[in-house]
All heavy atoms as an XYZ file, in Angstrom:
770
protein
N      -8.319      2.012    175.446
C      -7.309      0.974    175.454
C      -7.572      0.016    176.612
O      -7.748      0.436    177.751
C      -5.932      1.624    175.620
C      -4.804      0.636    175.631
S      -3.225      1.500    175.525
C      -2.523      0.993    177.052
N      -7.611     -1.271    176.340
C      -7.849     -2.292    177.369
C      -6.503     -2.802    177.854
O      -5.675     -3.240    177.059
C      -8.705     -3.445    176.819
C     -10.072     -2.924    176.416
C      -8.823     -4.549    177.850
C     -10.942     -3.937    175.736
N      -6.278     -2.708    179.173
C      -5.047     -3.207    179.760
C      -5.230     -4.649    180.204
O      -6.248     -5.014    180.759
C      -4.683     -2.380    181.002
C      -3.677     -1.328    180.761
S      -3.257     -0.443    182.279
C      -2.779     -1.733    183.395
N      -4.194     -5.445    179.963
C      -4.206     -6.812    180.496
C      -3.893     -6.745    181.986
O      -3.047     -5.942    182.402
C      -3.149     -7.657    179.783
C      -3.443     -7.911    178.315
S      -4.942     -8.862    178.057
C      -4.514    -10.418    178.794
N      -4.533     -7.563    182.797
C      -4.224     -7.565    184.236
C      -2.767     -7.970    184.448
O      -2.270     -8.857    183.752
C      -5.159     -8.622    184.807
C      -6.204     -8.856    183.776
C      -5.607     -8.482    182.459
N      -2.074     -7.346    185.407
C      -0.674     -7.689    185.644
C      -0.500     -9.076    186.274
O       0.571     -9.662    186.189
C      -0.188     -6.595    186.588
C      -1.415     -6.037    187.204
C      -2.524     -6.238    186.227
N      -1.553     -9.586    186.896
C      -1.501    -10.893    187.528
C      -2.789    -11.646    187.190
O      -3.837    -11.035    187.060
C      -1.290    -10.763    189.067
C      -2.442    -10.061    189.709
C      -1.070    -12.102    189.739
N      -2.691    -12.947    187.010
C      -3.881    -13.748    186.732
C      -4.252    -14.550    187.982
O      -3.441    -14.724    188.884
C      -3.648    -14.708    185.544
O      -2.542    -15.558    185.830
C      -3.385    -13.946    184.254
N      -5.481    -15.026    187.982
C      -5.980    -15.810    189.115
C      -6.610    -17.087    188.544
O      -7.480    -17.017    187.680
C      -7.009    -15.025    189.938
C      -6.384    -13.705    190.427
C      -7.524    -15.855    191.111
C      -7.334    -12.787    191.140
N      -6.153    -18.235    189.035
C      -6.668    -19.509    188.536
C      -8.126    -19.714    188.952
O      -8.615    -19.091    189.901
C      -5.815    -20.682    189.047
O      -6.078    -20.917    190.420
N      -8.804    -20.590    188.243
C     -10.197    -20.926    188.549
C     -10.330    -21.455    189.988
O     -11.228    -21.059    190.725
C     -10.692    -21.966    187.540
C     -12.142    -22.295    187.668
C     -12.896    -21.649    186.558
C     -14.342    -22.086    186.593
N     -15.214    -20.935    186.551
N      -9.414    -22.328    190.382
C      -9.459    -22.904    191.734
C      -9.262    -21.809    192.797
O      -9.936    -21.806    193.816
C      -8.396    -23.983    191.886
C      -8.498    -24.752    193.172
C      -7.683    -26.022    193.093
C      -7.762    -26.794    194.373
N      -8.808    -27.763    194.410
N      -8.351    -20.860    192.531
C      -8.109    -19.775    193.484
C      -9.330    -18.862    193.583
O      -9.715    -18.460    194.690
C      -6.874    -18.979    193.075
N      -9.953    -18.535    192.475
C     -11.114    -17.643    192.518
C     -12.285    -18.318    193.241
O     -13.016    -17.668    193.994
C     -11.513    -17.116    191.110
C     -12.273    -15.794    191.232
C     -12.335    -18.077    190.336
C     -11.483    -14.626    191.674
N     -12.429    -19.634    193.092
C     -13.468    -20.360    193.838
C     -13.216    -20.259    195.338
O     -14.138    -20.038    196.123
C     -13.505    -21.822    193.407
C     -14.081    -22.030    192.023
C     -13.901    -23.465    191.512
O     -13.392    -24.335    192.253
O     -14.278    -23.707    190.347
N     -11.954    -20.416    195.755
C     -11.614    -20.325    197.182
C     -11.789    -18.890    197.700
O     -12.266    -18.689    198.806
C     -10.173    -20.810    197.411
C      -9.786    -20.907    198.863
C     -10.553    -21.945    199.670
O     -11.151    -22.877    199.085
O     -10.574    -21.816    200.915
N     -11.431    -17.906    196.893
C     -11.611    -16.505    197.275
C     -13.097    -16.203    197.491
O     -13.476    -15.586    198.482
C     -10.994    -15.572    196.218
C      -9.463    -15.692    196.257
C     -11.444    -14.135    196.418
C      -8.762    -15.161    195.032
N     -13.951    -16.664    196.579
C     -15.396    -16.461    196.728
C     -15.915    -17.162    197.982
O     -16.786    -16.626    198.680
C     -16.136    -16.956    195.489
C     -15.971    -16.035    194.297
C     -16.724    -16.584    193.105
C     -16.713    -15.629    191.926
N     -17.513    -16.130    190.806
N     -15.397    -18.335    198.272
C     -15.779    -19.073    199.482
C     -15.411    -18.251    200.734
O     -16.214    -18.121    201.661
C     -15.121    -20.443    199.512
C     -15.274    -21.144    200.817
N     -16.463    -21.728    201.212
C     -14.411    -21.321    201.849
C     -16.309    -22.241    202.426
N     -15.071    -21.996    202.833
N     -14.199    -17.703    200.753
C     -13.755    -16.902    201.904
C     -14.613    -15.653    202.044
O     -14.997    -15.284    203.162
C     -12.264    -16.539    201.753
C     -11.397    -17.791    201.878
C     -11.846    -15.489    202.786
C      -9.945    -17.604    201.484
N     -14.933    -15.004    200.944
C     -15.776    -13.798    200.989
C     -17.114    -14.113    201.654
O     -17.590    -13.362    202.495
C     -15.983    -13.216    199.565
C     -14.672    -12.583    199.077
C     -17.118    -12.198    199.540
C     -14.670    -12.192    197.604
N     -17.709    -15.252    201.282
C     -19.003    -15.644    201.877
C     -18.823    -16.053    203.344
O     -19.561    -15.598    204.216
C     -19.624    -16.789    201.098
C     -20.217    -16.404    199.768
C     -20.990    -17.555    199.123
N     -20.225    -18.769    198.979
C     -19.427    -19.065    197.948
N     -19.289    -18.208    196.956
N     -18.770    -20.201    197.901
N     -17.841    -16.914    203.620
C     -17.668    -17.466    204.965
C     -17.255    -16.391    205.983
O     -17.712    -16.416    207.126
C     -16.623    -18.584    204.933
N     -16.403    -15.476    205.580
C     -15.928    -14.430    206.492
C     -16.762    -13.160    206.426
O     -16.472    -12.178    207.104
C     -14.464    -14.084    206.187
C     -13.513    -15.241    206.332
C     -13.315    -15.592    207.768
C     -12.276    -16.699    207.890
N     -12.108    -17.150    209.267
N     -17.794    -13.191    205.566
C     -18.696    -12.052    205.404
C     -17.923    -10.759    205.139
O     -18.077     -9.757    205.821
C     -19.606    -11.908    206.620
C     -20.508    -13.110    206.795
C     -21.420    -12.993    207.976
C     -22.277    -14.241    208.001
N     -22.744    -14.609    209.287
N     -17.066    -10.824    204.124
C     -16.284     -9.662    203.711
C     -17.279     -8.575    203.294
O     -18.174     -8.824    202.483
C     -15.305    -10.024    202.553
C     -14.618     -8.780    202.023
C     -14.279    -11.051    203.031
N     -17.130     -7.365    203.832
C     -18.118     -6.295    203.554
C     -18.196     -5.911    202.078
O     -17.214     -6.000    201.342
C     -17.599     -5.104    204.377
C     -16.667     -5.684    205.385
C     -16.111     -6.918    204.763
N     -19.364     -5.472    201.681
C     -19.584     -4.933    200.338
C     -18.613     -3.774    200.130
O     -18.336     -3.018    201.053
C     -21.031     -4.437    200.234
C     -21.466     -4.047    198.849
C     -21.672     -5.229    197.930
O     -22.035     -6.319    198.408
O     -21.471     -5.049    196.723
N     -18.082     -3.635    198.944
C     -17.140     -2.558    198.655
C     -15.687     -2.953    198.858
O     -14.791     -2.176    198.574
N     -15.459     -4.160    199.377
C     -14.096     -4.655    199.537
C     -13.775     -5.582    198.379
O     -14.652     -6.214    197.815
C     -13.938     -5.430    200.844
C     -13.703     -4.553    202.055
C     -14.668     -3.645    202.463
C     -12.530     -4.637    202.773
C     -14.479     -2.837    203.562
C     -12.313     -3.828    203.878
C     -13.291     -2.935    204.269
O     -13.095     -2.131    205.351
N     -12.501     -5.676    198.055
C     -12.052     -6.579    197.009
C     -10.778     -7.259    197.436
O     -10.253     -7.027    198.523
N     -10.267     -8.095    196.563
C      -9.027     -8.812    196.838
C      -7.862     -7.873    196.584
O      -7.728     -7.319    195.495
C      -8.914    -10.033    195.921
C      -7.631    -10.848    196.086
C      -7.630    -11.573    197.422
C      -7.463    -11.817    194.940
N      -7.019     -7.687    197.580
C      -5.798     -6.882    197.405
C      -4.628     -7.829    197.236
O      -4.415     -8.732    198.036
C      -5.546     -5.973    198.604
C      -4.185     -5.265    198.443
C      -4.074     -4.000    199.222
N      -5.138     -3.044    199.042
C      -5.233     -2.188    198.024
N      -4.328     -2.172    197.070
N      -6.250     -1.338    197.966
N      -3.882     -7.593    196.159
C      -2.635     -8.309    195.926
C      -1.538     -7.281    196.185
O      -1.533     -6.207    195.575
C      -2.555     -8.853    194.497
C      -3.708     -9.841    194.253
C      -1.201     -9.535    194.250
C      -3.821    -10.338    192.827
N      -0.661     -7.597    197.130
C       0.333     -6.611    197.518
C       1.703     -7.208    197.710
O       1.927     -8.403    197.510
N       2.599     -6.343    198.138
C       3.986     -6.715    198.344
C       4.385     -6.290    199.761
O       4.132     -5.154    200.163
C       4.918     -6.037    197.322
C       6.369     -6.384    197.587
C       4.510     -6.412    195.911
N       4.985     -7.215    200.490
C       5.503     -6.926    201.820
C       7.032     -6.978    201.718
O       7.581     -7.917    201.143
C       5.004     -7.971    202.822
C       5.389     -7.704    204.236
C       4.777     -8.752    205.133
C       5.154     -8.500    206.579
N       4.571     -9.517    207.456
N       7.696     -5.993    202.263
C       9.157     -5.931    202.137
C       9.515     -5.279    200.822
O       8.743     -4.554    200.227
N      10.707     -5.557    200.347
C      11.133     -4.967    199.079
C      12.397     -5.605    198.582
O      13.039     -6.380    199.286
N      12.753     -5.278    197.353
C      13.980     -5.842    196.757
C      13.925     -7.352    196.711
O      12.894     -7.929    196.411
N      15.034     -7.997    197.027
C      15.108     -9.468    196.990
C      14.255    -10.118    198.061
O      13.880    -11.270    197.941
C      16.555     -9.931    197.152
S      17.574     -9.447    195.755
N      13.916     -9.358    199.121
C      13.126     -9.913    200.207
C      11.641     -9.670    200.058
O      10.891     -9.801    201.017
N      11.191     -9.296    198.862
C       9.773     -8.998    198.659
C       8.941    -10.272    198.725
O       9.290    -11.282    198.127
C       9.566     -8.305    197.315
N       7.834    -10.199    199.451
C       6.904    -11.310    199.558
C       5.550    -10.843    199.061
O       5.074     -9.773    199.465
C       6.769    -11.760    201.033
O       8.050    -12.117    201.530
C       5.821    -12.928    201.173
N       4.939    -11.615    198.191
C       3.598    -11.271    197.689
C       2.559    -11.714    198.705
O       2.674    -12.793    199.291
C       3.362    -11.937    196.341
C       4.347    -11.522    195.241
C       4.113    -12.325    193.976
C       4.247    -10.041    194.955
N       1.559    -10.859    198.924
C       0.537    -11.141    199.925
C      -0.855    -10.917    199.341
O      -1.027    -10.210    198.353
C       0.719    -10.270    201.180
C       0.705     -8.784    200.825
C       1.999    -10.633    201.925
C       0.693     -7.844    202.024
N      -1.843    -11.544    199.965
C      -3.260    -11.404    199.607
C      -4.029    -10.945    200.833
O      -3.712    -11.321    201.952
C      -3.842    -12.732    199.146
C      -3.256    -13.376    197.901
C      -3.883    -14.745    197.689
C      -3.495    -12.508    196.688
N      -5.076    -10.175    200.594
C      -5.956     -9.764    201.673
C      -7.199     -9.128    201.079
O      -7.348     -9.080    199.851
N      -8.086     -8.647    201.911
C      -9.281     -7.960    201.451
C      -9.219     -6.526    201.931
O      -8.854     -6.256    203.078
C     -10.555     -8.658    201.951
C     -10.710    -10.027    201.359
C     -10.333    -11.154    202.060
C     -11.227    -10.175    200.081
C     -10.457    -12.409    201.493
C     -11.344    -11.427    199.511
C     -10.955    -12.549    200.218
N      -9.551     -5.597    201.048
C      -9.385     -4.182    201.339
C     -10.308     -3.375    200.441
O     -10.818     -3.891    199.440
C      -7.920     -3.807    201.066
C      -7.500     -2.486    201.679
O      -8.289     -1.867    202.413
O      -6.346     -2.072    201.433
N     -10.470     -2.105    200.777
C     -11.169     -1.181    199.912
C     -10.183     -0.603    198.903
O      -8.969     -0.630    199.134
C     -11.803     -0.070    200.727
C     -12.919     -0.549    201.624
C     -13.492      0.569    202.455
O     -12.769      1.296    203.122
N     -14.813      0.713    202.429
N     -10.718     -0.084    197.818
C      -9.873      0.521    196.804
C      -9.193      1.755    197.378
O      -9.817      2.557    198.069
C     -10.695      0.895    195.570
C      -9.839      1.408    194.444
C     -10.635      1.702    193.202
C      -9.660      2.195    192.149
N     -10.303      2.886    191.087
N      -7.907      1.888    197.067
C      -7.120      3.037    197.514
C      -6.702      3.876    196.319
O      -6.717      3.411    195.169
C      -5.857      2.566    198.253
C      -6.064      1.663    199.457
C      -4.735      1.160    199.987
C      -6.825      2.407    200.555
N      -6.308      5.105    196.600
C      -5.785      5.970    195.551
C      -4.550      5.283    194.952
O      -3.801      4.616    195.665
C      -5.401      7.323    196.157
C      -5.053      8.370    195.140
C      -4.768      9.715    195.778
O      -5.253      9.982    196.898
O      -4.054     10.488    195.131
N      -4.360      5.413    193.671
C      -3.246      4.815    192.926
C      -3.352      3.303    192.770
O      -2.358      2.636    192.458
C      -1.885      5.185    193.536
C      -1.601      6.645    193.411
O      -1.885      7.259    192.379
N      -1.042      7.235    194.457
N      -4.527      2.745    192.989
C      -4.732      1.316    192.736
C      -5.030      1.074    191.278
O      -5.714      1.875    190.632
C      -5.932      0.774    193.534
C      -5.564      0.305    194.920
O      -4.376      0.184    195.226
O      -6.507      0.047    195.704
N      -4.534     -0.027    190.762
C      -5.015     -0.570    189.499
C      -6.151     -1.494    189.902
O      -6.021     -2.267    190.850
C      -3.906     -1.366    188.780
C      -2.814     -0.412    188.310
C      -4.478     -2.143    187.604
C      -1.602     -1.109    187.740
N      -7.268     -1.391    189.205
C      -8.433     -2.208    189.558
C      -8.883     -2.994    188.346
O      -8.927     -2.484    187.230
C      -9.582     -1.310    190.030
C     -10.851     -2.068    190.350
C     -11.999     -1.158    190.758
O     -11.894      0.065    190.602
O     -13.018     -1.688    191.198
N      -9.186     -4.263    188.548
C      -9.818     -5.083    187.529
C     -10.654     -6.127    188.250
O     -10.649     -6.194    189.475
C      -8.800     -5.704    186.558
C      -7.814     -6.670    187.152
C      -7.998     -8.040    187.024
C      -6.663     -6.228    187.812
C      -7.088     -8.935    187.552
C      -5.750     -7.123    188.323
C      -5.964     -8.477    188.204
O      -5.070     -9.357    188.714
N     -11.426     -6.893    187.521
C     -12.309     -7.894    188.139
C     -12.057     -9.252    187.523
O     -11.758     -9.378    186.335
C     -13.762     -7.500    187.968
N     -12.165    -10.265    188.357
C     -12.097    -11.656    187.912
C     -13.363    -12.331    188.425
O     -13.572    -12.415    189.635
C     -10.858    -12.380    188.458
C     -10.845    -13.834    188.030
C      -9.571    -11.680    188.014
N     -14.229    -12.734    187.510
C     -15.502    -13.376    187.866
C     -16.241    -12.560    188.947
O     -16.625    -13.103    189.982
C     -15.290    -14.811    188.279
C     -14.830    -15.697    187.145
C     -14.878    -17.161    187.502
O     -15.727    -17.573    188.331
O     -14.058    -17.906    186.940
N     -16.387    -11.280    188.734
C     -17.096    -10.361    189.618
C     -16.398    -10.094    190.950
O     -16.988     -9.472    191.834
C     -18.541    -10.832    189.888
C     -19.356    -10.903    188.614
O     -19.144    -10.052    187.736
O     -20.197    -11.810    188.502
N     -15.172    -10.538    191.128
C     -14.402    -10.220    192.324
C     -13.471     -9.066    191.975
O     -12.605     -9.213    191.111
C     -13.575    -11.429    192.824
C     -12.689    -11.022    193.988
C     -14.480    -12.580    193.223
N     -13.647     -7.889    192.626
C     -12.732     -6.785    192.359
C     -11.326     -7.132    192.868
O     -11.180     -7.711    193.947
C     -13.310     -5.614    193.150
C     -14.574     -6.086    193.774
C     -14.683     -7.554    193.585
N     -10.328     -6.761    192.098
C      -8.921     -7.012    192.450
C      -8.198     -5.666    192.430
O      -8.326     -4.910    191.466
C      -8.258     -7.987    191.460
C      -6.806     -8.223    191.827
C      -9.023     -9.311    191.409
N      -7.446     -5.378    193.509
C      -6.728     -4.115    193.633
C      -5.241     -4.382    193.792
O      -4.837     -5.259    194.555
C      -7.197     -3.323    194.863
C      -8.687     -3.129    194.959
C      -9.371     -3.429    196.127
C      -9.425     -2.653    193.881
C     -10.735     -3.232    196.231
C     -10.793     -2.455    193.979
C     -11.437     -2.751    195.160
O     -12.786     -2.567    195.257
N      -4.443     -3.581    193.079
C      -2.983     -3.632    193.195
C      -2.477     -2.198    193.132
O      -2.867     -1.454    192.222
C      -2.350     -4.441    192.046
C      -2.904     -5.860    191.988
C      -0.825     -4.473    192.174
C      -2.499     -6.634    190.740
N      -1.636     -1.809    194.056
C      -1.024     -0.483    193.995
C      -0.135     -0.392    192.757
O       0.601     -1.332    192.449
C      -0.170     -0.224    195.252
C      -0.985      0.142    196.473
C      -1.417      1.583    196.439
O      -0.591      2.482    196.541
N      -2.712      1.809    196.299
N      -0.230      0.718    192.041
C       0.551      0.895    190.800
C       2.035      0.648    191.046
O       2.687     -0.005    190.248
C       0.351      2.300    190.230
C      -0.959      2.498    189.555
C      -1.080      3.895    188.989
C      -2.470      4.116    188.426
N      -2.634      5.472    187.913
N       2.569      1.125    192.158
C       3.994      0.984    192.429
C       4.412     -0.463    192.682
O       5.596     -0.775    192.666
C       4.416      1.878    193.607
C       3.804      1.461    194.926
C       4.188      2.400    196.036
C       3.564      1.932    197.352
N       3.832      2.838    198.422
N       3.447     -1.359    192.911
C       3.751     -2.768    193.199
C       3.551     -3.678    191.997
O       3.841     -4.865    192.064
C       2.904     -3.245    194.382
C       3.225     -2.502    195.662
C       2.366     -2.896    196.842
O       1.337     -3.567    196.644
O       2.721     -2.515    197.964
N       3.078     -3.126    190.893
C       2.778     -3.973    189.734
C       4.013     -4.666    189.181
O       3.929     -5.791    188.694
C       2.086     -3.193    188.593
O       2.883     -2.085    188.233
C       0.709     -2.746    188.994
N       5.169     -4.032    189.266
C       6.404     -4.634    188.753
C       6.678     -5.985    189.430
O       7.209     -6.895    188.803
C       7.574     -3.684    188.968
C       8.902     -4.078    188.338
C       8.747     -4.209    186.822
C       9.973     -3.073    188.673
N       6.287     -6.119    190.701
C       6.540     -7.351    191.447
C       5.583     -8.486    191.079
O       5.864     -9.642    191.342
C       6.445     -7.100    192.965
C       7.522     -6.203    193.486
C       7.293     -4.846    193.655
C       8.770     -6.708    193.812
C       8.286     -3.999    194.145
C       9.777     -5.884    194.304
C       9.526     -4.526    194.467
N       4.425     -8.139    190.500
C       3.401     -9.172    190.244
C       3.223     -9.502    188.762
O       2.536    -10.478    188.442
C       2.035     -8.778    190.865
C       2.151     -8.641    192.362
C       1.467     -7.526    190.248
N       3.815     -8.721    187.878
C       3.677     -9.000    186.446
C       4.189    -10.404    186.152
O       5.269    -10.791    186.591
C       4.422     -7.951    185.595
C       3.708     -6.604    185.681
C       4.547     -8.402    184.144
C       4.444     -5.472    185.003
N       3.368    -11.172    185.436
C       3.755    -12.531    185.066
C       3.506    -13.567    186.147
O       3.956    -14.701    186.043
N       2.762    -13.195    187.180
C       2.433    -14.150    188.257
C       0.990    -14.616    188.117
O       0.146    -13.943    187.539
C       2.593    -13.487    189.634
C       3.982    -13.008    189.942
C       4.913    -14.141    190.213
C       6.274    -13.598    190.652
N       7.257    -14.644    190.758
N       0.739    -15.784    188.670
C      -0.631    -16.315    188.762
C      -0.888    -16.692    190.209
O      -0.057    -17.347    190.841
C      -0.786    -17.569    187.900
C      -2.177    -18.188    188.060
C      -2.284    -19.581    187.465
O      -1.431    -20.426    187.788
O      -3.232    -19.805    186.715
N      -2.022    -16.251    190.727
C      -2.470    -16.678    192.038
C      -3.190    -18.005    191.836
O      -4.100    -18.105    191.022
C      -3.436    -15.653    192.684
C      -3.934    -16.157    194.035
C      -2.771    -14.288    192.822
N      -2.760    -19.022    192.553
C      -3.371    -20.335    192.467
C      -3.682    -20.805    193.888
O      -3.216    -20.223    194.864
C      -2.418    -21.311    191.762
C      -3.118    -22.590    191.299
O      -4.366    -22.672    191.359
O      -2.410    -23.514    190.866
N      -4.489    -21.846    193.993
C      -4.801    -22.428    195.297
C      -4.349    -23.872    195.269
O      -4.783    -24.658    194.430
C      -6.300    -22.340    195.625
C      -6.607    -22.733    197.024
C      -6.356    -21.864    198.070
C      -7.105    -23.978    197.317
C      -6.624    -22.222    199.381
C      -7.390    -24.353    198.623
C      -7.137    -23.462    199.658
N      -3.427    -24.208    196.172
C      -2.884    -25.561    196.262
C      -3.561    -26.292    197.401
O      -3.696    -25.752    198.512
C      -1.371    -25.511    196.496
C      -0.756    -26.861    196.682
C      -0.465    -27.674    195.600
C      -0.487    -27.355    197.951
C       0.085    -28.937    195.773
C       0.060    -28.606    198.137
C       0.347    -29.394    197.048
O       0.889    -30.634    197.211
N      -3.971    -27.513    197.121
C      -4.599    -28.337    198.146
C      -4.038    -29.736    198.025
O      -4.344    -30.465    197.095
C      -6.116    -28.331    197.964
C      -6.876    -28.826    199.139
C      -8.347    -28.450    199.070
O      -8.835    -28.044    198.004
O      -9.018    -28.601    200.095
N      -3.153    -30.089    198.955
C      -2.525    -31.394    198.927
C      -2.497    -31.992    200.326
O      -2.938    -31.375    201.297
N      -1.936    -33.181    200.426
C      -1.868    -33.849    201.731
C      -0.836    -33.176    202.635
O      -0.898    -33.290    203.851
C      -1.525    -35.327    201.554
O      -0.273    -35.457    200.882
N       0.109    -32.439    202.040
C       1.158    -31.795    202.829
C       0.814    -30.382    203.274
O       1.258    -29.922    204.324
C       2.482    -31.774    202.045
C       2.349    -31.089    200.689
O       1.229    -31.012    200.146
O       3.385    -30.645    200.164
N       0.012    -29.658    202.473
C      -0.377    -28.302    202.838
C      -1.539    -27.840    201.990
O      -1.920    -28.489    201.015
C       0.805    -27.333    202.709
C       1.335    -27.190    201.301
C       2.520    -26.238    201.276
C       3.074    -26.158    199.880
N       4.176    -25.214    199.786
N      -2.064    -26.667    202.357
C      -3.213    -26.098    201.671
C      -3.084    -24.587    201.738
O      -2.823    -24.038    202.809
C      -4.466    -26.561    202.404
C      -5.766    -26.080    201.869
C      -6.903    -26.667    202.710
N      -8.155    -26.473    202.057
C      -8.937    -25.399    202.199
N      -8.553    -24.441    202.996
N     -10.045    -25.292    201.543
N      -3.238    -23.898    200.605
C      -3.191    -22.444    200.652
C      -2.934    -21.816    199.292
O      -2.764    -22.508    198.294
N      -2.905    -20.501    199.290
C      -2.660    -19.744    198.068
C      -1.167    -19.725    197.763
O      -0.355    -19.639    198.675
C      -3.185    -18.313    198.205
C      -4.687    -18.237    198.278
C      -5.340    -18.134    199.490
C      -5.446    -18.302    197.120
C      -6.711    -18.080    199.575
C      -6.837    -18.243    197.185
C      -7.465    -18.141    198.404
N      -0.849    -19.808    196.494
C       0.534    -19.744    196.024
C       0.608    -18.808    194.831
O      -0.376    -18.615    194.115
C       1.094    -21.141    195.648
C       1.206    -22.037    196.851
C       0.264    -21.799    194.579
N       1.769    -18.234    194.638
C       2.039    -17.403    193.460
C       2.963    -18.197    192.540
O       4.048    -18.587    192.954
C       2.695    -16.084    193.847
C       1.775    -15.114    194.524
C       1.591    -15.146    195.894
C       1.083    -14.179    193.781
C       0.744    -14.237    196.520
C       0.226    -13.274    194.392
C       0.056    -13.302    195.762
N       2.518    -18.432    191.323
C       3.309    -19.162    190.326
C       3.767    -18.211    189.231
O       3.043    -17.258    188.897
C       2.500    -20.287    189.686
C       2.081    -21.331    190.699
O       2.853    -21.735    191.560
N       0.843    -21.778    190.609
N       4.935    -18.463    188.677
C       5.384    -17.708    187.492
C       4.665    -18.245    186.279
O       4.540    -19.452    186.104
C       6.895    -17.857    187.307
C       7.686    -17.145    188.373
O       7.260    -16.061    188.800
O       8.737    -17.667    188.797
N       4.215    -17.341    185.418
C       3.536    -17.781    184.189
C       4.450    -17.690    182.977
O       4.081    -18.099    181.903
C       2.258    -16.943    183.925
O       2.608    -15.566    183.809
C       1.249    -17.154    185.020
N       5.612    -17.109    183.156
C       6.554    -16.967    182.041
C       7.591    -18.044    182.091
O       7.991    -18.522    183.067
C       7.215    -15.598    182.074
C       6.249    -14.484    181.807
C       6.963    -13.164    181.809
C       5.970    -12.051    181.547
N       6.553    -10.761    181.500
């Protein structure tokens, strides 16, 4: 059975992630971690680079491994990681896809 990823990543975001991996020399064996800081109504979605942990859901986007803790998937279902670049700010954002 093939599972759909709980979160999608835009083309622009994956390009920026690959750029960061090269520029920061992220070690082999690390992938993009999508996580949750806080909980309940105060939950904030976060990105970082990490090794795979027990209870992670793992999938790949354009050869970039993506890790999400199973218990955090409820917070990310229906989200898209995008990269915004404007005159006012620049950075990763989480958009609702539903």
